[in-house]
Structures are given as structure tokens and as C-alpha cells.
GUFI-170361 format. One record per residue (C-alpha): residue in three letters; z, y, x. Coordinates in steps of 0.5 Angstrom, whole numbers, plus 500, padded with zeros to 3 digits. Layout:
GUFI-170361
ALA, Z, Y, X
...
***
This chain:
GUFI-170361
MET, 226, 682, 936
LYS, 228, 679, 930
LEU, 234, 679, 926
HIS, 236, 672, 923
ILE, 240, 672, 917
SER, 244, 666, 915
ARG, 243, 663, 908
GLY, 249, 665, 904
ALA, 251, 671, 908
THR, 252, 677, 904
TRP, 254, 685, 905
ARG, 259, 685, 900
HIS, 267, 684, 901
GLY, 268, 680, 895
SER, 265, 676, 890
PRO, 265, 677, 882
SER, 269, 672, 881
ARG, 275, 674, 886
GLN, 274, 681, 883
GLY, 275, 678, 876
GLY, 281, 675, 878
VAL, 284, 681, 880
SER, 282, 685, 874
ILE, 286, 680, 870
VAL, 292, 680, 874
LEU, 292, 688, 873
PHE, 291, 687, 865
ALA, 297, 683, 865
LEU, 301, 687, 868
ALA, 299, 693, 864
LEU, 300, 689, 858
VAL, 307, 688, 860
MET, 308, 695, 861
LEU, 305, 697, 855
ILE, 309, 692, 851
GLY, 315, 694, 854
PHE, 314, 702, 853
THR, 312, 700, 846
ALA, 319, 696, 845
LEU, 323, 702, 848
SER, 319, 707, 843
VAL, 320, 703, 837
ASP, 327, 699, 838
GLY, 330, 706, 842
GLY, 328, 710, 835
ASN, 331, 705, 831
LEU, 337, 705, 835
PHE, 337, 712, 835
VAL, 337, 712, 827
ALA, 342, 707, 827
ARG, 347, 710, 831
ASN, 346, 717, 828
GLU, 348, 713, 821
LEU, 354, 710, 824
HIS, 356, 717, 827
ASN, 356, 720, 820
ALA, 360, 714, 817
ALA, 365, 715, 823
ASP, 365, 723, 822
ALA, 366, 722, 814
GLY, 372, 717, 815
SER, 376, 721, 820
LEU, 375, 728, 816
ALA, 377, 724, 810
GLY, 383, 721, 813
ALA, 385, 728, 816
ARG, 384, 732, 810
LEU, 390, 727, 807
LEU, 393, 726, 813
TYR, 400, 729, 810
THR, 403, 729, 803
ASP, 401, 734, 798
ASP, 408, 738, 800
GLY, 407, 737, 807
SER, 414, 734, 808
SER, 411, 727, 811
VAL, 405, 724, 814
ASN, 401, 720, 809
PRO, 402, 713, 811
GLY, 395, 711, 807
ALA, 391, 716, 811
ASN, 388, 710, 816
GLN, 386, 706, 810
ILE, 383, 713, 807
ALA, 379, 714, 813
THR, 377, 706, 813
ASP, 374, 707, 806
ALA, 370, 713, 807
ALA, 367, 710, 813
GLN, 365, 704, 810
ALA, 362, 707, 804
ASN, 357, 710, 809
ASN, 351, 705, 810
SER, 347, 704, 816
GLN, 340, 702, 815
ASN, 343, 699, 808
SER, 348, 695, 812
PRO, 356, 697, 811
SER, 358, 701, 817
GLU, 363, 696, 820
VAL, 370, 700, 822
ILE, 373, 697, 828
SER, 379, 702, 828
ALA, 382, 708, 824
LEU, 388, 711, 827
ARG, 392, 717, 826
GLY, 395, 720, 832
HIS, 395, 726, 836
TRP, 389, 730, 839
SER, 390, 735, 845
PHE, 386, 740, 847
ALA, 388, 741, 854
ASN, 387, 734, 856
ARG, 381, 733, 851
THR, 384, 726, 849
PHE, 387, 722, 843
THR, 393, 718, 843
PRO, 394, 714, 837
ASN, 401, 714, 834
ASP, 403, 711, 827
SER, 409, 716, 826
LEU, 410, 718, 819
GLU, 415, 724, 821
PRO, 413, 731, 821
VAL, 414, 736, 827
ASN, 418, 742, 825
LEU, 413, 747, 827
THR, 418, 753, 828
THR, 422, 749, 834
LYS, 416, 748, 839
THR, 411, 753, 842
THR, 404, 752, 841
GLU, 403, 749, 848
GLU, 408, 744, 847
LEU, 405, 742, 840
ASP, 399, 741, 844
GLN, 402, 736, 849
TYR, 403, 729, 846
ASP, 411, 727, 846
PRO, 412, 720, 845
PHE, 419, 721, 842
ASP, 417, 726, 837
PRO, 409, 726, 836
PHE, 405, 731, 833
ILE, 401, 727, 828
ASN, 395, 732, 827
ALA, 388, 728, 828
VAL, 385, 721, 825
GLU, 380, 717, 830
VAL, 375, 713, 827
VAL, 371, 708, 831
THR, 365, 705, 827
ALA, 360, 699, 829
ARG, 354, 695, 828
GLN, 356, 688, 831
GLN, 357, 683, 826
THR, 350, 686, 823
GLN, 347, 688, 829
VAL, 341, 693, 829
GLU, 335, 689, 829
ALA, 330, 688, 835
PHE, 323, 688, 834
PHE, 319, 688, 840
GLY, 325, 687, 844
ARG, 325, 680, 842
ILE, 319, 679, 847
PHE, 324, 680, 852
GLY, 330, 676, 849
PHE, 334, 681, 845
GLU, 336, 678, 838
GLY, 339, 685, 836
TYR, 343, 690, 839
ASP, 351, 692, 838
VAL, 352, 700, 837
VAL, 358, 703, 837
ALA, 360, 711, 834
ARG, 367, 715, 835
SER, 369, 721, 831
VAL, 376, 725, 831
ALA, 378, 730, 826
TYR, 383, 735, 827
VAL, 388, 738, 823
GLY, 391, 745, 825
TYR, 394, 751, 822
ALA, 392, 755, 816
GLY, 387, 760, 817
THR, 381, 761, 812
LEU, 384, 761, 806
ARG, 382, 758, 799
PRO, 382, 762, 793
GLU, 390, 762, 790
ASP, 392, 760, 797
VAL, 397, 766, 798
ASP, 401, 769, 792
GLN, 402, 776, 792
PRO, 398, 782, 795
ILE, 403, 783, 801
ALA, 401, 782, 808
LEU, 406, 780, 814
CYS, 405, 782, 821
LYS, 405, 777, 826
GLN, 409, 781, 830
ALA, 415, 781, 825
LEU, 414, 773, 825
GLU, 414, 772, 833
ASP, 419, 771, 838
PRO, 419, 775, 845
ASP, 415, 770, 847
GLY, 410, 770, 842
ASN, 412, 764, 838
TYR, 413, 763, 831
SER, 420, 763, 829
CYS, 424, 763, 823
ASP, 431, 764, 826
VAL, 431, 772, 824
GLY, 429, 776, 818
ARG, 426, 782, 817
PHE, 424, 787, 812
ILE, 418, 792, 810
PRO, 417, 797, 811
GLU, 420, 798, 818
GLY, 416, 801, 823
ASP, 408, 799, 823
GLN, 409, 792, 825
THR, 412, 789, 819
GLY, 407, 789, 813
GLY, 403, 792, 808
TRP, 400, 792, 802
THR, 393, 788, 801
ASN, 388, 787, 796
PHE, 386, 781, 800
GLU, 379, 783, 800
HIS, 374, 783, 806
ASP, 369, 789, 808
GLN, 373, 794, 805
SER, 377, 800, 808
GLY, 384, 801, 805
ALA, 387, 796, 800
THR, 384, 801, 794
ASN, 388, 804, 789
ALA, 395, 803, 786
ASN, 393, 800, 779
GLU, 389, 795, 783
LEU, 395, 793, 787
ARG, 399, 793, 781
ASP, 395, 788, 777
LEU, 395, 783, 783
ILE, 403, 783, 782
CYS, 405, 776, 780
GLY, 398, 774, 778
ASP, 394, 768, 781
GLY, 394, 771, 788
ASN, 387, 772, 792
GLU, 381, 771, 788
ASN, 376, 770, 793
GLU, 376, 766, 800
MET, 379, 769, 806
TYR, 376, 768, 813
TYR, 380, 767, 819
GLY, 379, 772, 824
GLU, 376, 778, 820
ASP, 379, 784, 817
ILE, 382, 785, 810
ALA, 384, 791, 807
THR, 391, 794, 808
ASN, 395, 800, 806
ASN, 401, 802, 810
GLY, 407, 805, 806
GLN, 410, 804, 799
VAL, 406, 804, 793
GLN, 411, 806, 787
SER, 408, 803, 781
ALA, 406, 796, 785
PHE, 413, 796, 788
SER, 416, 797, 781
ALA, 412, 791, 778
LEU, 414, 787, 784
TYR, 421, 788, 784
ASP, 421, 787, 776
CYS, 418, 780, 778
TRP, 423, 778, 783
VAL, 429, 780, 778
GLU, 425, 775, 773
ALA, 424, 770, 778
THR, 431, 770, 781
ASP, 436, 774, 777
ARG, 438, 776, 784
GLU, 442, 770, 786
ILE, 436, 765, 789
THR, 431, 766, 794
TRP, 424, 767, 792
THR, 419, 763, 796
LEU, 412, 766, 797
THR, 406, 764, 801
LEU, 403, 771, 804
PRO, 397, 772, 809
VAL, 399, 774, 816
ILE, 395, 780, 820
ASP, 395, 782, 827
CYS, 399, 789, 827
GLU, 398, 791, 834
ASP, 395, 798, 832
GLY, 399, 799, 826
VAL, 398, 797, 819
ALA, 392, 800, 815
PRO, 386, 801, 813
SER, 384, 794, 815
ASN, 387, 789, 819
THR, 385, 782, 822
LEU, 387, 776, 818
VAL, 390, 771, 823
GLY, 394, 766, 818
ALA, 399, 764, 813
VAL, 406, 764, 812
THR, 411, 762, 807
VAL, 418, 766, 807
ASN, 424, 767, 803
ILE, 425, 773, 800
VAL, 432, 774, 800
TRP, 433, 781, 797
MET, 429, 787, 795
ILE, 432, 795, 794
ASP, 429, 799, 789
ASN, 427, 806, 789
ASN, 433, 809, 785
GLN, 438, 804, 789
ASN, 440, 809, 795
LEU, 446, 809, 799
PRO, 451, 812, 794
GLN, 450, 806, 789
ILE, 451, 801, 794
ASP, 457, 799, 791
GLN, 453, 797, 785
TYR, 447, 794, 787
ALA, 449, 790, 794
PRO, 448, 783, 793
GLN, 454, 778, 791
GLN, 451, 772, 792
MET, 445, 768, 795
SER, 443, 761, 794
LEU, 436, 757, 796
ALA, 431, 756, 790
PRO, 432, 749, 787
ASP, 425, 747, 789
SER, 426, 749, 796
GLU, 429, 744, 802
ASP, 429, 749, 808
VAL, 431, 745, 814
GLU, 434, 751, 817
TRP, 437, 754, 811
PRO, 443, 758, 814
GLY, 447, 756, 808
ASP, 449, 759, 801
TRP, 452, 766, 801
VAL, 458, 769, 797
ASN, 462, 775, 797
SER, 466, 779, 792
SER, 468, 785, 795
THR, 468, 791, 791
SER, 465, 795, 797
GLY, 458, 795, 797
THR, 458, 796, 805
GLU, 462, 790, 806
ARG, 458, 786, 802
TRP, 451, 788, 805
ASP, 454, 788, 812
SER, 456, 780, 811
PHE, 449, 779, 807
VAL, 445, 782, 813
ASP, 450, 778, 818
HIS, 449, 771, 815
PHE, 442, 771, 814
SER, 440, 775, 821
LEU, 436, 780, 818
GLN, 434, 785, 823
ASN, 430, 791, 825
GLN, 424, 791, 830
ASN, 430, 793, 835
ASP, 434, 787, 833
GLU, 439, 791, 830
PRO, 442, 789, 824
ALA, 438, 791, 818
ASP, 440, 797, 814
TRP, 440, 799, 807
ARG, 434, 802, 805
THR, 430, 804, 798
GLN, 424, 801, 797
SER, 425, 795, 802
ILE, 423, 787, 802
TYR, 428, 783, 806
PHE, 425, 776, 808
LEU, 427, 770, 812
PRO, 421, 766, 814
SER, 422, 759, 811
CYS, 423, 753, 816
ASP, 421, 748, 810
TYR, 415, 744, 810
HIS, 410, 747, 806
GLU, 404, 744, 802
PRO, 397, 744, 807
LYS, 393, 750, 805
GLY, 386, 753, 807
GLN, 382, 751, 813
THR, 383, 749, 820
GLY, 383, 755, 825
GLY, 389, 760, 824
GLU, 395, 761, 828
ASN, 402, 757, 828
TYR, 406, 760, 822
GLY, 409, 754, 820
ILE, 403, 752, 815
LEU, 398, 746, 816
ALA, 391, 747, 814
ARG, 388, 742, 809
ILE, 381, 742, 811
PRO, 380, 739, 818
VAL, 375, 740, 823
LEU, 371, 735, 828
VAL, 373, 736, 835
ASP, 370, 729, 839
***
């Protein structure tokens, strides 16, 4: 039996020429994929760098605008804040090209909703008339301007495409956004507060826990009105009387004070320090005008001393002081006869000047206490006590101070933080 094999017959399933054709197709596909991955890697990395630079520009702009969102005295919103933000953003280049600023807007940031609402209002909000929750909600009729939003881009000068040109991309549009928020004074810079006295937040808040300037208090009254402090962290007790006395009528806190951390405090009176403070008050006011001080605020839930947590700063009007030798039998001689707001203050809720020329010190004192709504911690009229400081929380607008992070006691921060 013979096996016949036809001419041209083969045992292979394909010819070398057919295999070569398939290889070329596979190579072409692989090359396209390689070029695609290369384009993604090179152009993607370039886009990442450009976008980071745009974010830096947006951050710089929003922080600069928010830092100067209010005028130096805090009495109005700064109309130039948007331009300040624009200039700061444009000063930052993206790959040697000036960052384009699509928008730079002041407005309201809400933590509850995580939203920014632009608003051009220049009117400040009275921080003492609304709760923190109310201030966080946007009110179109009475907006709390507390933030600046900046949007930067590379659109006119697009981010260059390298390998992407193969696929028809001439360049890429990139956009970045940043929001900076100004809250309430928390971390305090050197000399942000005036005297070595710390006020308890419990003496500044209403029953709902909101800052109120409607009621005055005095120190000392129980263990939740205030105490002495040397402004220092990491110490127990406000050291000795000599140190406290040397801080009286000085430049305030020498070192930075940090929100949320304890500062050294003393409860009760320190005679030499109080006498120095009394003399300073008399010299500043002649006992006829208010003495305006910015003081640290501490949490006194567990009493005052040897240390308490710093929660913010507040400005108060000292309306009267009683020295050690001015006890009740001398009230006819020492009780106040008149009190006016200091000329450099424009307190929006000031109850009005007070005058009483009665020969009875008790009558003058009762009238004085009633006029300024001075109360003890039981909400009863404040009585005459030696070595006491009577104060009325200020409802005025105040110079922004310190870094954002404190609670609301009527003072906005100067230094903003990025929130979005």
C-alpha cells in the first residue's frame, strides 16, 4: 500500500507569511498601547504637577484674602479682600506661567453643610446677638462674611500635551479651588491680651451656652468668674505675686498662647498685684470712663487654679474696681458717681452713660449696678465687695486677633485656616 502526497501539500497549519502578518498586527497594537501608557504617564505626571501648583496658588490667594477679610479694627468687611486674594494667587506661577484667577470671592462658609456661598456684603455681623449654630447657617439678609474662595485655572495657557498630541490633544484645561475660613480668636500671638487676668467662659455665657454681653459680672465671685494668670503653659499655678505684679500694665502675654491647652492660674486675690492693677485703672480712667481690656478666656467648669484650658479671648469694659480699704462703711466716699464709655470705644450695645450725685453711697451703688446690669452668679444684683473687679462684656467690634480655632466671645481671628 502506497501513500501518495500531493505536490504542495504541508503538515503545517499556516505559512510563514501568514504568521508574519499576525505578528505585525500584534506589534502595532502593542505599540499603540505602549504609546498610550507613555502618554498617560508623562502627560498625567505633568498634569499632576500643574494642578498642585494651581492648588498652591488658590490656597495662597484664599488665605491672603481671608487674613485681611476685615478691616484692622474689625468694624467692617474689607472691600479689597477679593483683590488681595486675586493678586496673591496670580503671584504664584504654574510651570512658569501666571496662574489664571477665574474668581476670588468673599462670602460665607458653613461647616454644617460644607458649602461656600459668595456674598459681597461689607456689613459685619454682631457676634453677640446670634448663636454659633445661627452664625454657621447662611442668612442672605444678614450674612456672616467669614471666608474667601479662590478658583485658579490653566485655560488660556493650557497645560502642554506631549505624547497626547498623537491622540489629538493640543493641551489640557486644569482648574483648582480653595476656601479659607476666619473663625474666632483661639491661639493668641504675643501681646494679643492685655492684663494677667483670665475670665471664665461660664461668666460670659447665657444659660444656653452662648456668649452674651447683656450681663456684667465681677471677680472674684465663686469659682467661675476668673483668676490671675501669668499666661504660661506647662506650669501649675500663676507663680508668685512679684511675677504677677510685674505683668500689670505691661505689654500683655510675652509668648504665644495655644487654644485647647492649659495655662497657669491662681484663684483668690493677690494683694500686691491687685493694688498695682487698681492704680493702673485709676490712672487710665480717673474712675469716670470705662477701661477696655482684651483678656484670655478659660474653662472653669472644675474651678479656677492651678491651671485651666484656654478657649478663646474676649474684650470687656471694666466699669469699676473696689480696693482693699474701701469696705462697706466707706461706701458713701468710694461709690461711683458717674461712668461714661471710653472715647476710643463705640460699643454698639452700650447701655448709656450714667450719673448719680446722691450723697448716699448705697443709693449710688444700687443705681450703678442696675444701670449696667451687674450680677452675681445667681443672677442677683452685684453687691459691694472689697478687692473686686466689675466688668461688662463689650458688644463692640474688635480688632481681629490670633489664629482661628477658639470659641465665639466676640473676637474674630486674624489668621485663617483652609477648609475646602
